[in-house]
C-alpha positions as CSV (number, residue, x, y, z in Angstrom):
1,M,-34.3,-109.9,-22.4
2,R,-37.2,-112.3,-23.1
3,I,-36.9,-115.3,-25.4
4,L,-39.6,-117.4,-26.9
5,L,-38.5,-121.1,-27.1
6,A,-40.6,-123.3,-29.5
7,E,-39.4,-126.9,-29.1
8,D,-41.6,-130.0,-28.9
9,E,-39.0,-132.4,-27.6
10,K,-39.5,-132.3,-23.8
11,R,-35.9,-133.1,-22.7
12,M,-34.4,-130.7,-25.2
13,A,-36.9,-127.9,-24.1
14,A,-36.1,-128.5,-20.4
15,A,-32.4,-128.4,-21.0
16,L,-32.5,-125.2,-23.1
17,T,-34.9,-123.5,-20.7
18,A,-32.6,-124.2,-17.8
19,L,-29.5,-123.0,-19.8
20,L,-31.1,-119.8,-20.9
21,K,-32.4,-119.0,-17.4
22,Q,-29.0,-119.6,-16.0
23,E,-27.7,-117.0,-18.5
24,K,-30.3,-114.5,-17.0
25,Y,-32.7,-114.7,-20.0
26,D,-36.5,-114.7,-19.3
27,V,-37.9,-117.7,-21.2
28,D,-41.4,-118.7,-22.3
29,H,-41.7,-122.2,-23.8
30,V,-44.3,-123.5,-26.3
31,A,-44.4,-126.9,-27.9
32,D,-46.1,-126.4,-31.2
33,G,-45.9,-124.1,-34.2
34,A,-49.4,-122.6,-33.8
35,S,-48.6,-121.5,-30.2
36,A,-45.3,-120.1,-31.4
37,L,-47.0,-118.0,-34.0
38,A,-49.5,-116.7,-31.5
39,A,-46.7,-115.8,-29.1
40,L,-44.7,-114.1,-31.8
41,E,-47.7,-112.0,-32.7
42,S,-47.8,-110.6,-29.1
43,G,-44.7,-108.6,-29.9
44,I,-43.2,-109.0,-26.4
45,Y,-40.2,-111.2,-27.4
46,D,-36.6,-109.9,-28.1
47,I,-35.6,-113.2,-29.8
48,A,-37.5,-116.4,-30.9
49,V,-35.8,-119.8,-31.1
50,L,-37.9,-122.0,-33.3
51,D,-37.5,-125.7,-33.9
52,V,-38.3,-126.7,-37.4
53,M,-40.1,-130.0,-36.8
54,M,-43.1,-129.2,-34.6
55,P,-46.7,-130.4,-34.5
56,E,-49.6,-128.3,-35.9
57,M,-47.3,-126.0,-37.8
58,N,-43.6,-126.3,-38.6
59,G,-41.0,-123.6,-37.7
60,F,-40.6,-122.5,-41.3
61,E,-44.4,-121.8,-41.6
62,A,-44.6,-120.1,-38.2
63,A,-41.7,-117.8,-39.2
64,R,-43.2,-117.1,-42.6
65,K,-46.6,-116.3,-41.2
66,A,-45.1,-114.1,-38.5
67,R,-43.1,-112.1,-41.0
68,A,-46.2,-111.7,-43.2
69,K,-48.0,-110.1,-40.2
70,G,-45.2,-107.7,-39.6
71,V,-43.4,-109.4,-36.7
72,K,-39.8,-108.2,-36.6
73,T,-38.5,-110.3,-33.7
74,P,-35.2,-111.9,-34.6
75,I,-35.6,-115.6,-35.2
76,L,-33.1,-118.4,-34.7
77,M,-34.1,-121.6,-36.4
78,L,-33.1,-125.0,-34.9
79,T,-33.1,-128.2,-37.0
80,A,-31.6,-131.6,-37.2
81,K,-31.1,-131.1,-40.9
82,S,-28.0,-129.6,-42.2
83,E,-28.7,-129.6,-46.0
84,L,-28.2,-126.3,-47.8
85,D,-31.8,-126.4,-49.1
86,D,-33.2,-126.5,-45.6
87,K,-31.0,-123.5,-44.5
88,I,-32.2,-121.6,-47.6
89,T,-35.8,-122.5,-46.8
90,G,-35.5,-121.2,-43.2
91,L,-33.8,-117.9,-44.2
92,D,-36.4,-117.4,-47.0
93,A,-39.1,-118.0,-44.4
94,G,-37.8,-115.0,-42.4
95,A,-35.3,-116.6,-40.0
96,D,-32.3,-114.4,-39.1
97,D,-30.0,-117.3,-38.2
98,Y,-29.8,-121.1,-38.4
99,L,-28.3,-123.7,-36.0
100,T,-28.1,-127.4,-36.7
101,K,-28.6,-130.0,-34.0
102,P,-26.6,-131.2,-32.2
103,F,-24.9,-127.9,-31.3
104,Q,-22.5,-126.6,-28.7
105,T,-24.2,-124.4,-26.0
106,K,-21.5,-121.8,-26.4
107,E,-22.3,-121.4,-30.0
108,L,-26.1,-121.1,-29.3
109,L,-25.4,-118.4,-26.6
110,A,-23.0,-116.5,-28.9
111,R,-25.7,-116.5,-31.7
112,L,-28.3,-115.3,-29.2
113,R,-26.1,-112.5,-28.1
114,A,-25.6,-111.4,-31.7
115,L,-29.3,-111.5,-32.4
116,G,-29.9,-109.5,-29.2
117,R,-27.5,-106.8,-30.4
118,R,-29.4,-106.7,-33.7
119,S,-32.8,-106.4,-32.0
120,A,-32.0,-103.3,-30.0
121,S,-29.9,-100.2,-30.3
122,F,-26.7,-101.5,-28.7
123,Q,-23.6,-99.3,-28.8
124,D,-20.5,-100.5,-26.9
125,G,-22.6,-103.1,-25.1
126,S,-25.2,-100.5,-23.9
127,L,-28.7,-99.4,-24.9
128,H,-29.2,-95.7,-25.5
129,Y,-32.1,-93.3,-25.4
130,G,-31.8,-89.5,-25.2
131,D,-29.1,-88.7,-22.6
132,L,-29.4,-92.1,-21.0
133,S,-27.1,-95.1,-21.4
134,L,-28.3,-98.5,-20.0
135,D,-25.6,-101.1,-19.2
136,T,-27.7,-104.3,-19.1
137,A,-24.7,-106.4,-18.0
138,K,-24.1,-104.3,-14.9
139,A,-27.7,-103.2,-14.4
140,T,-26.5,-99.6,-14.3
141,L,-28.2,-96.5,-15.7
142,L,-26.0,-93.5,-16.7
143,C,-27.1,-90.0,-17.6
144,T,-24.5,-88.7,-20.1
145,S,-25.4,-85.0,-19.6
146,T,-24.9,-85.1,-15.8
147,G,-22.4,-88.0,-15.4
148,Q,-24.6,-89.4,-12.7
149,S,-25.3,-93.1,-12.5
150,V,-27.4,-95.5,-10.5
151,R,-27.8,-99.2,-10.0
152,L,-31.1,-100.8,-11.0
153,S,-33.2,-103.6,-9.5
154,E,-34.0,-106.5,-11.8
155,K,-37.5,-105.3,-12.6
156,E,-36.3,-101.7,-13.2
157,L,-33.7,-103.0,-15.6
158,R,-36.2,-105.1,-17.5
159,I,-38.6,-102.2,-17.7
160,L,-36.0,-99.8,-19.1
161,E,-34.5,-102.5,-21.4
162,Y,-38.0,-103.0,-22.9
163,M,-38.8,-99.3,-23.2
164,F,-35.4,-98.4,-24.7
165,A,-35.8,-101.2,-27.3
166,G,-39.3,-99.7,-28.1
167,K,-37.7,-96.4,-29.0
168,G,-40.3,-94.2,-27.4
169,Q,-43.4,-96.2,-28.5
170,I,-46.4,-96.4,-26.2
171,L,-46.4,-99.7,-24.2
172,T,-49.6,-100.9,-22.5
173,R,-49.7,-102.1,-18.9
174,E,-50.6,-105.5,-20.3
175,Q,-47.6,-105.6,-22.6
176,L,-45.3,-104.6,-19.7
177,A,-46.8,-107.1,-17.3
178,V,-46.4,-110.0,-19.7
179,K,-42.9,-108.8,-20.8
180,I,-41.5,-108.3,-17.3
181,W,-43.4,-111.0,-15.3
182,G,-44.3,-113.5,-18.1
183,Y,-47.5,-115.2,-19.1
184,E,-47.4,-117.6,-16.2
185,S,-47.1,-114.9,-13.6
186,D,-50.1,-113.8,-11.5
187,A,-48.7,-110.3,-11.3
188,E,-51.4,-107.6,-11.4
189,Y,-51.3,-104.3,-13.2
190,N,-50.7,-102.4,-10.0
191,N,-47.2,-104.1,-9.9
192,V,-46.5,-102.3,-13.2
193,E,-47.5,-99.0,-11.6
194,V,-45.4,-99.6,-8.5
195,Y,-42.2,-100.4,-10.5
196,M,-42.9,-97.6,-12.9
197,S,-42.8,-95.3,-9.9
198,F,-39.5,-96.8,-8.7
199,T,-38.0,-96.4,-12.2
200,R,-39.1,-92.8,-12.5
201,K,-37.3,-92.0,-9.3
202,K,-34.1,-93.5,-10.7
203,L,-34.5,-91.3,-13.8
204,A,-34.9,-88.3,-11.6
205,F,-32.0,-89.3,-9.4
206,V,-29.5,-89.2,-12.4
207,G,-30.9,-85.9,-13.6
208,S,-32.0,-87.2,-17.0
209,N,-33.9,-85.2,-19.6
210,V,-35.8,-88.4,-20.3
211,E,-39.0,-89.2,-18.4
212,I,-41.6,-91.9,-18.4
213,K,-44.9,-90.4,-19.5
214,A,-48.3,-92.0,-18.6
215,V,-50.4,-91.8,-21.8
216,R,-54.0,-91.7,-20.5
217,G,-56.0,-94.8,-21.4
218,L,-53.0,-96.3,-23.4
219,G,-49.9,-97.0,-21.3
220,Y,-46.4,-95.6,-20.8
221,A,-43.8,-94.2,-23.1
222,L,-40.3,-92.7,-22.8
223,R,-40.2,-89.0,-23.8
224,E,-37.5,-86.3,-23.8
225,K,-38.6,-83.3,-21.8
226,D,-39.1,-80.0,-23.5
227,V,-36.1,-77.8,-22.9
């Protein structure tokens, strides 16, 4: 799961990034509201954590503009203010949850897990598409129609997690590359093709009725085979 962290205080940003990576989240950090808005518009994030007080554009405004442009990414707002009016302002701007500094890391992680469940089709801790059930905690793919399961590599898990959450929509190679490898990576598009091949073999191994279709000139999408 990929998280956008928008926090301008360097030590706080470094601590949160280290914590989230320790919890196996993929994290991209930006330090101002304008960069946060641009990142949100990319559509590659499962959750956004926005500090309220940031340069160029505050977190409220970034959330408000993102929602106005149709961004549906769950947003957790961080602020040093605990007044009710500030909470209402954040929720009215489009935030899904609100956490006041200082906070306990356990509470932050619990809220992120809750938002993660809200952002995807989780049932009993798993993601589902067609006859497939993806256990993200155990990195296991199960075909419910055959009862066959298989372990996934980290990249295979990230690919399927992203595609399941997309509910069959076409994802471009660029979207996949950024989502799986991140903005800072020098991964090339052929990496996407290689791991798509690996992932297709896992789908074939479990005997699923779901396949990854290459859509010419556009990208990839999950599709159920015609029976």
